[in-house]
N, C-alpha and C positions, 0 to 999 in steps of 0.2 A: 158658476165659474167654469171656464173652458177647461176641458180635460184632454190630455193626449190620449188617442185611441190605441188599443192594443190588439194584436192579432196573433194567431197561432200559426207557426211556420214549420214546426217539426214535431213528429210523434214517435215515441219509442215504447211500445208495449212489450212487457215480459210477463207472460201469463201461462196458466195451465192449459189454455187452448191453442197457444202459439205465441211465438216471439217475432217481433217485426210487424210492420204495418199490414202487409198483405196476408201473412199467415193468420194474424189475429182477426182481421176483418172477414176473411173467407170462412173461418170456423164460426165466427159469431153469426154471420148471415145464414150459415148452413144449419145452425142449431146444434152444433157439436159441443157437448159438455166436456169439462176437464176433471170430473170427479172419479175417485177410485178409493181403494182401501188405503189407510194411512201407512206410510212407509218412512217418513222423516223422523219419527220418534216412536218410542214404545207406547202404544195405545191400548195395551192389553187390559188396563183398568178403566178405560174410557167407555162410557155408555154410547157415545157417538163414535162411529168407526169410519167415517167418510171425510175426505178432504179433497181440496183442489190443489194439487202440487204441480210445480213446473217440472215437466218431465225432461230427463236427460240434460239438465242444465250444466254447462261448463263455462266458467269465466274465461277459460282459454280460447273459447270461440270468439271472444270479443277483444281481448287485449293480449299483447305479448306477455309471456310469463304468467298468464292468468291462473294457470293451475298451481303455480308456486304461491302467488298472492292469496289464493283461496285457502291455503292451509291454515292461515290465521284469521282471515277476514270473515266476519260474521255474514251469514247468508243474506240478511236483508241488505247489507252493504254491497254484496256481490250483485244482487238483483238490481240495485239502484245504479251501479256503475254500468252494467250491461244496457239498461234502459236509457241512460244518458247518452251512451255512444250511439244507440239506434236513433234517438231523436236528433242528435247533431248531424248524423249522416243523412237522415231524411230531410233535414232543413237545408242540406247542401251548403253548409256554412263553413267558410274559411275562417278559422279562429284567428289567424294572423291579421285579418282585416277588421276585427272587432276590437274596440278599445277595452282591454281587460279590466279596467277600473270602472267601466260602465256596464259590465256584464255581471249580473247577480246570480246567485245559486240558492235556491230555497228547497228544502227537503221536508216532506211531511211524513211522520211515522206515528203509529199508534202505540205499539208495545216496544218499539225500538229493538235493541239487541238483548232482549230479556233472556233468550236462550243461552247467550254467552255468560250472563250473570249466574244462571243456575248451574252451568257447567263449572264456573270458577268456584262457586260455593261448595259444590260436591267435591271438587279437588282439594279445596282448603280443609274441609272436614276430614278427608281421608289422609292428607299429607301435612297439613298445617302450612302449606305454601300455595302461592298462586303465580301463574306466569307473569313476567314483567309487562307484557303487552296488554294484560287485562285492564289496566288503568285506562287505556285509550279505547279499547274495543267494547267496553261495557257501557259507554255513555252514548246517548241518543244522537249526539252531534257528530259522531264519527263519520257517518256517510257524507255529510256536507264537507267536512274537513278533507277527507280523502279525495272526493271528487274535485274540490277546488284546487288541490295540489296537482292532481293528475291532468286537469284541463287548463291550469294556469289562470283560474278565475281570481281576479284581484279586487272585485267589487264586494259588496256585502254578501255574507253567507248567513243563512238563518235556518233553524230547525223548528218546526211547529209540531206539537203533539196534542192534537185535539181529537183523539180517538179516530174512528173510521172516517171522519170528515177531513182528516189532516191533509190528504192529497189535494182536495178541492180548496181547502183553506190556504194552503201554500200558494196555489195558483191565484187565489184572491188577493193575497198580500203582494204578490208580484205585480198584479194589475195595479194596485194602489201606488207602488213604487214607480211604475212606468207612467201612470197618469200624472204623478207629481213631477215628472222630469228627472227623478233621481237615477233612473236606469234607462239605457237604450234597449236592453234585452235581458231576459232572465231564463235560466234553465231551471225548470221546476220538476221535482221528482217526488212521487209518493211511493213508499216501499214498506212492506211488512212481511214477516213470516210468522204466522201464529200457530204453526204446526209444532208446538212445543208441549211436552207432557203436562207441566204445571199449568200452562194456559188452558189446555184442554180441560184440566180438572176444575179450574175456576169457572169456565164457561158452562161446563156440565152442571156444576153446583147451582148456577144461576138459572138453569133451565133454558139456556139460550140456544142450544144446539139440537139439530134433528137427530132423532134416534130410531125413528120408525122404519127408515129405508136403508138400514145397513146392508141388507142383502141385495139391494138394487141402488147402488150409488148414484147412477144417472138420474134417478127420480127423486132424489132427496131434497133438492132446492125447488120450491113450488110457490113462487111469488103470487100473492093474491088468490091462491087456490084454497078451497075449503079443507083439503087434507094436508095442508102444510103443518109442520110441527117444530119449526125452528131453523136457524141459520146453519149453513155448512161452512166449516172453517177452511182456511187455505193460505195461500201465499201469492205474491206477485208484486210487480212494480210497473209504474207508468211514468214516462217522462215526456214533457212538452216544452218546446222552445217558444217563449212568448216575446214578442218584439213590439216596439212602437210601430205604428203603421208607417210612419215616415222612414224609419230605419229599414223596415222590410222592403218597402217599395224602392228605396234608394239602391238596394243590392239586387233588385228584380227577383225577390223571393216568391216562391209559390205560397199562397195563403190558403189555409184550410178554412178558417172562420175568424170572425171578430169576437173577442171576449168582451161582450157589451155590458155586462152587469154582474154584480155579486152581492150577496147579502148573507150574513150569519146572524141568527137571532137565538137568544137564550130564553128559557122559560121564566126566569126571575124568581121572586120570593114565593115561599109557600110550596115549592116543588121539592118533595122528598123522594129519595131513591127507593124503589121497590123492584125487586127482580122479577116478581110474578104478577103484581097488581099495581102497576104505576098509574098515576093520574093521567087520564086521557085528555090532555089539554091541547086542542088544535091551534090555539092562539099563536105560539111562536113559529110553528110550521107555516101557517097561513101568512104571517108577517114576513117570513123569509122569502116565500114564493112571490108575494106581491112586491116586496122590496126589490128583488132582482129584476122583475118585470118592469117596474117603474124606472129603475136606474138605467135600464137598457133603452128606455124611451118607447116601450111597447105598451099595448093594452093586453089583457088576458085573451081577447079574441084573436090576437096575432099568433099566439103559441100554437104550433102545429105538431110538436113532438115533445114528450116528456121522457127523459132517461131517468127512470124512477129509482129510488133507493131499493125498493122491492127485494128485501133480503130474505123473504120467506119467514120472517118473524110473525108469530101469531098476533102479537100486540101491535107492532109498528107498521105492518102492512095495512092494518085496519086504520090506524091513525093517519097514515099517508093518503090512503084512498079517500077518507072523509075530508082531509084538508084540501085535496085537489077538487073535491066537490064544492067546498066553500069558495075556492078561487074561481072556478070555471062555471059554477052554477048549472043552468039548464044545458049549457054547451058541453058538459063533461062527457057524455057518450060519443061526442064527435072527436075528442082530442086523443090522438094516438099515444099510447103508453107502452113502454117495454122495459124489461129488467134484464140487464146483462148478468146479474147475480144468479139467474136461473142456470147459467152455465159455468160461472166463475166463483160462486159463493161469496161470502162476506169475509174479507181478510184485511181489515184495517185500512191504512192510508192508500195501499195499492188499489183498493176497490174504487174509491172515488176518483183517483187519478185516471184509472182505466175507463171510468164512466165519461170523463171529459174527453178522452181520446175517442171513445165511441161516438160522442156527439159530433165531434169534428169530422169524423169519417162519414157519418150519416149525411151531414151537410154537403161534404165534398163529393160523395159518390152517389148521391141522389137515391138513397134507400134507407130502410130502417130494419134492424134485426128482429127476429121473433123472440118471444118469451116461451121457453119450453116448460113442460109440466104444468101449464095452466089449463087444466082439464075441466074443473068444476068451479066456476067463479064463486067466491065468497060474497054473498049479498051484503054483508056488513061493511065491505070495502067500497060499496057504492057501484053505480053502473059504469065501471071503467071499460074503456075500449082497449083491452090488452091485446097487443098484436101476438098472434100465435103462429103466424107465417111471415116470412120476410115480405116487405112491401116496397115496391118501387114508386117513389114520388120525390119531390124536391123540397125537403124541409128548409125553411128559411129562418125559423125562430125555434130554438131547442133549449129546453130547461134541463139541467142536471141537478138532482136532489139527493142529499145525503143526510142521514139521521145519526146523531151521536148516541153513544151508549147511555141508557137510562132516560132518553128522551129529554135531556136538558138543553140540547142545542141542535139547530137545524141549519144546514148550509145549502145555498142554491146558486148556481152559475147560469148565466144567460149567454148563449152562443148564437151568432147570426151569420147568415151567408154574406159574403162580400160581393157587391154589385158588379165590380169590374170584371168583365168576361175574360180579360187577358190573364187574370189570376188563375185561370183553369190550366195554364201551361204547366207541364211537368217534365223533368228529365232534360231540361235545356242547359243545365250547368254541370260542369265537372267538379267533383269534390276535390278540394285542395287542402290537405291537412297542414297545419303549421309545422315548420321545421323546428328542431331543437326542443320539442316537447319531452316531458319526462317519460311518457308512455306512447306506444304506437297502437293503432287500431288494426284489428285483424278481421278477416283476411285482407291484407293490405291491397292486393290487386283488385279484389272485389269492391272495396270501399272507394277506390279511385275512379270507378266507373260511374257514369250518370245513372240515376235511378231509372227503372223501366218507365217509359212515358205512359201516363193514364190520365183520364179526365172523366168528369161526371157524364152520365148519359145525357145526350142532347147538347154537349159542348160544341161551339162553333157551328151549330145548326145540324150536326150529324147525329141522328137518333141512335145510330149503331156504334158510336164511338166507344172504345173500351173505357171502363171505369177504373 
């Protein structure tokens, strides 16, 4: 059956290493981590003392009266709103030129606004009362509702909560809606803040978090390394604007990449949860990887970069490495693999959404980021070609892989370069925000300017063209 093809035209990262396309990519390719001592909650009783927090974040940087809105708005919702604005600006999209009923909004979140719930519970225990706004801000769908109101999105809005995969799964659902012709475009956001004391307690109890490197936060996340001892918690959001290819080309949009395939596979029957000795079943992971490759119309030989789950988990890094070996076979040592989580940690839906952003930027800018702290490869992960230095090349077929908590489900996205060289243009259009919107973007003057032109190395035959 013929499917409408979907492309990525806007990126909005809000992360511990930088906010906005350029700051995020510069830090990622430079190998700058975002880890430090936990400050967002009381971690005095936590065995793990390290987190990736978004530094100096202020909602007022992005929207008018943002500092006032932030007094009640849960932090994951704030991060989502900022990411959405960055993605729309990056897409150079005039909202008044888009049919609001054919623009969708999909939000992925793992733990949602759980911090707000714990605060409301503590207040209720102390006073017997809870704030009136608690009813709205404690449910996971709040971010989607607030963003749809702020941006006047009248199409379908949906929240997915499939653990750390949620950001990628929301993008996958948006792909299905565009393929089916139900939407022309979709704003997709993955957002989470897991730096909450009770969340820390539960993850510590499951043995999921790194504790060995508290005195050296920058060394704590060590994907596929022999000395890894667990994930590093954190926060962040990633937003992507997904459009049908026809819609994007009709408005002469800059295209980062085509979202060519997606697959989510579960482990099925007989799979029981174990926090420390789970069943190492490669089957669902291999099926997800092969399924996304097949849907994209590729073969495994075509894949030239894997943006790996690589969370520094003792168990799941090994599972992932062995699954990649099953997919690529003897070619595994040739396939470039990198993990953003070596610098960003594992923080729910924001992680997988930021992975998708990283894949799009790798394709667009003709390079791949390094994996830091990969010093002594773990042989049980297989002969992986883990990039430890940034590498300049032109990836055409990139896989993004995300593993859900407990190893019950595996999500894979396939992103490919768009052949049309004219799509390398950037900065050609002035941003025109719709009049009469309920909120305004800040700083207004800055957002009305075209984005700084850039293109991948080698664009238009110029090897020294800025990226």
